[in-house]
C-alpha positions in Angstrom: 0.0 0.0 0.1 1.4 3.3 -0.8 2.2 5.8 1.8 3.6 9.5 2.3 7.3 10.2 2.1 8.6 11.5 5.4 7.3 14.9 6.3 4.3 14.7 4.0 0.9 15.2 5.6 -2.7 14.9 5.1 -5.8 17.1 6.4 -8.9 15.5 8.2 -11.8 17.8 8.9 -13.2 16.6 12.3 -13.7 17.2 15.8 -10.8 18.7 17.8 -9.3 16.7 20.5 -5.9 17.3 22.2 -5.5 13.5 23.1 -5.9 12.2 19.6 -2.6 10.4 19.5 -3.3 9.0 22.9 -6.4 7.6 21.6 -4.7 6.2 18.5 -2.0 4.5 21.0 -4.6 3.0 23.1 -7.2 1.8 20.4 -4.5 1.0 17.9 -2.8 -1.3 20.3 -6.1 -3.0 21.0 -6.6 -3.4 17.4 -3.2 -4.9 16.8 -3.8 -7.4 19.8 -7.1 -8.3 18.1 -9.2 -6.7 21.0 -10.8 -4.1 18.9 -12.4 -3.5 15.5 -10.7 -1.5 12.8 -13.8 0.9 12.5 -13.8 1.4 16.3 -10.2 2.6 16.1 -11.0 5.1 13.3 -14.1 6.0 15.1 -12.3 6.7 18.5 -9.4 8.7 16.8 -10.8 10.8 13.9 -14.6 10.5 14.1 -16.7 10.2 11.2 -15.9 13.8 9.7 -15.2 14.5 6.1 -11.5 14.0 5.0 -9.2 14.8 2.0 -6.3 12.8 0.8 -2.8 14.0 0.2 0.1 12.8 -2.0 1.0 9.2 -1.2 -2.2 8.2 0.4 -5.0 6.5 -1.8 -8.0 8.6 -2.4 -10.8 8.5 0.0 -8.9 6.6 2.4 -8.3 7.5 6.2 -4.4 8.0 6.8 -4.8 6.5 10.2 -6.3 3.5 8.8 -3.4 3.2 6.3 -0.9 3.8 9.1 -2.6 1.1 11.3 -2.6 -1.3 8.3 1.3 -0.7 7.6 2.3 -0.9 11.3 0.4 -4.4 11.4 2.1 -5.6 8.3 5.5 -4.7 9.6 4.9 -6.6 13.0 4.0 -3.9 15.4 2.5 -5.3 18.6 1.6 -2.2 20.4 1.9 1.5 19.7 3.9 4.0 21.8 2.5 7.5 22.9 4.9 10.6 23.5 3.4 14.0 25.0 6.6 16.4 24.5 6.5 19.8 25.8 9.6 22.1 26.1 11.8 20.6 28.7 10.0 17.2 28.6 10.5 15.3 25.5 10.3 11.7 26.8 9.7 9.2 24.2 10.1 11.6 21.2 12.1 10.3 18.4 12.4 10.8 14.8 14.0 13.3 12.4 14.3 16.8 13.4 11.3 18.0 11.4 9.2 15.3 13.0 10.3 16.1 16.3 9.6 19.7 15.9 6.1 19.0 14.6 5.3 16.6 17.4 6.6 19.4 20.0 4.3 21.9 18.5 1.4 19.5 18.7 2.3 18.1 21.9 1.8 14.5 21.0 3.0 11.9 18.8 2.3 8.0 18.4 5.0 5.4 17.1 4.9 2.1 15.6 7.6 0.1 13.6 9.4 2.5 11.4 7.4 5.7 11.6 5.2 8.0 13.8 2.3 10.2 13.4 1.3 13.5 15.1 -1.5 15.7 14.4 -2.3 19.4 14.8 -5.9 20.6 14.8 -6.6 24.1 14.0 -9.8 26.2 13.4 -10.9 27.2 10.0 -13.4 29.9 9.0 -15.3 27.0 7.2 -18.6 25.6 8.2 -17.0 22.2 7.8 -15.3 22.8 11.3 -11.7 22.7 12.4 -9.1 20.6 10.2 -6.6 18.4 11.7 -3.3 17.9 9.8 -1.5 14.5 10.3 2.3 14.3 9.8 4.2 11.3 9.3 7.9 10.9 10.2 10.2 7.9 9.9 11.5 6.9 13.5 12.9 3.8 15.2 10.0 1.5 16.7 11.9 0.7 19.9 10.5 2.3 23.3 13.3 4.8 24.6 14.4 4.1 28.1 13.1 7.4 29.5 9.4 6.0 29.4 8.0 5.4 32.9 6.4 2.3 33.9 2.9 2.0 35.4 4.4 1.4 38.9 6.9 4.2 38.7 4.4 6.7 37.4 1.9 5.9 40.0 4.5 6.3 42.8 5.8 9.7 41.1 2.2 11.2 40.8 1.4 10.2 44.4 4.7 11.8 45.7 4.2 15.1 43.5 0.5 15.5 44.8 1.5 15.3 48.3 4.7 17.5 47.7 2.6 20.0 46.0 -0.2 20.1 48.5 2.4 20.5 51.3 4.1 23.2 49.3 1.2 25.2 48.8 0.0 24.8 52.4 3.4 26.1 53.8 3.4 28.9 51.3 -0.2 29.9 52.3 -0.7 30.9 48.8 -4.6 30.8 48.7 -4.5 33.7 46.3 -3.0 31.3 43.6 -6.3 29.5 43.5 -9.1 32.0 42.8 -12.7 31.2 43.0 -13.0 28.9 39.9 -15.1 26.2 41.7 -17.7 25.7 38.9 -14.7 25.3 36.5 -13.0 22.8 38.7 -16.1 20.9 39.4 -16.3 20.3 35.6 -12.4 19.4 35.4 -13.0 16.8 37.9 -15.3 15.0 35.7 -12.5 14.9 32.9 -11.7 11.5 34.3 -15.2 10.4 33.6 -15.2 11.0 30.1 -12.4 8.6 29.1 -12.7 6.9 25.6 -10.5 3.8 25.9 -11.0 0.1 24.7 -12.7 -2.2 27.1 -9.7 -4.1 27.6 -7.1 -1.4 28.4 -5.6 -2.5 31.7 -7.8 -1.3 34.7 -4.8 -0.1 36.6 -3.9 2.0 33.7 -7.5 3.4 33.4 -7.4 4.4 37.0 -4.0 6.4 36.6 -5.2 7.9 33.2 -8.5 9.1 35.0 -6.4 10.7 37.9 -3.9 12.2 35.6 -6.8 13.7 33.3 -8.4 15.3 36.3 -5.3 17.2 37.1 -4.6 18.1 33.6 -8.1 19.6 33.3 -7.5 21.5 36.5 -4.0 22.9 34.8 -5.9 24.1 32.1 -8.5 25.9 34.1 -5.7 27.7 36.1 -3.7 28.5 33.0 -6.7 30.6 31.7 -6.6 34.2 32.0 -10.1 34.2 33.7 -8.8 32.5 36.9 -8.4 35.8 38.5 -5.8 38.6 38.8 -2.3 37.5 39.4 0.9 39.5 39.3 3.6 38.3 36.8 5.6 37.5 39.8 3.0 35.5 41.4 2.0 33.6 38.3 5.7 32.7 37.7 5.9 31.5 41.2 2.6 29.5 40.8 4.0 28.0 37.6 7.3 26.9 39.3 5.5 25.4 42.3 3.3 23.5 39.9 6.1 22.2 37.5 6.9 19.0 39.3 3.1 18.0 39.4 2.9 18.7 35.8 5.9 16.5 35.0 4.3 13.7 36.9 1.0 14.1 35.3 2.5 13.8 31.9 4.3 10.6 33.2 1.1 9.3 34.4 -0.5 9.8 31.0 2.4 8.3 29.1 2.5 5.1 31.5 -1.3 4.8 31.5 -1.8 5.0 27.5 1.3 3.1 27.0 0.3 0.3 29.2 -0.4 -2.1 26.3 3.2 -1.5 25.1 4.6 -2.3 28.6 2.6 -5.5 28.7 3.7 -6.7 25.3 7.3 -5.7 26.1 7.2 -7.6 29.4 5.6 -10.7 27.6 8.3 -10.8 25.1 11.0 -10.5 27.9 9.8 -13.5 29.7 11.3 -16.7 29.1 9.2 -19.4 27.1 
């Protein structure tokens, strides 16, 4: 099956989702293991939106579907997620251009031979936002810097406790303005997960906790969370940095749990 050259992209028109690569990692791994239907993966990742092709993709075919098919043919047993941000690029591999695109998007997913990243942007069209998928050649092996479920759980527990203690010690209640309605909605983020039925329960619980905290960060980062001086905002950001790092680690470990299980199975003696 033909595929785009490294760096080529395809545009899909669909609903915006900042965890699109995470869903692809979870649902794609389930499909590769025979635990999910092909159409379930496409629905979970791209929805049923109208899409347009690009050079290297057969006309009318979903590029995510093309990628999944190629990964399966190449022997990929599970996909791997990366959630890179400046200063934390755990799991990010590939060409310089692809790493830049993934860093801009804050997400990438890898299988044997190549990875995908996606950036969703608003358009004036009535068709809605468009998501641009980029493909980049990359090694398939999981980097050594990816956290295990056990390590991520421990790190997140420690970070929550230490952050709470730090806030209490500082007496920084002004850092948390009256955003109760928004925080209430953020707490429900862990209830809106869209994961395969067979995703490891321990990983689901970790993802739910991390997604709730991630949603709280989103609320706190909005300009509408109350007046803060530049100095106070910087101090709050520094205080929350260890917890943000632990949350990304938890998301990585949770969504990559099928890869951890597959790698562990392969490492066990027959």
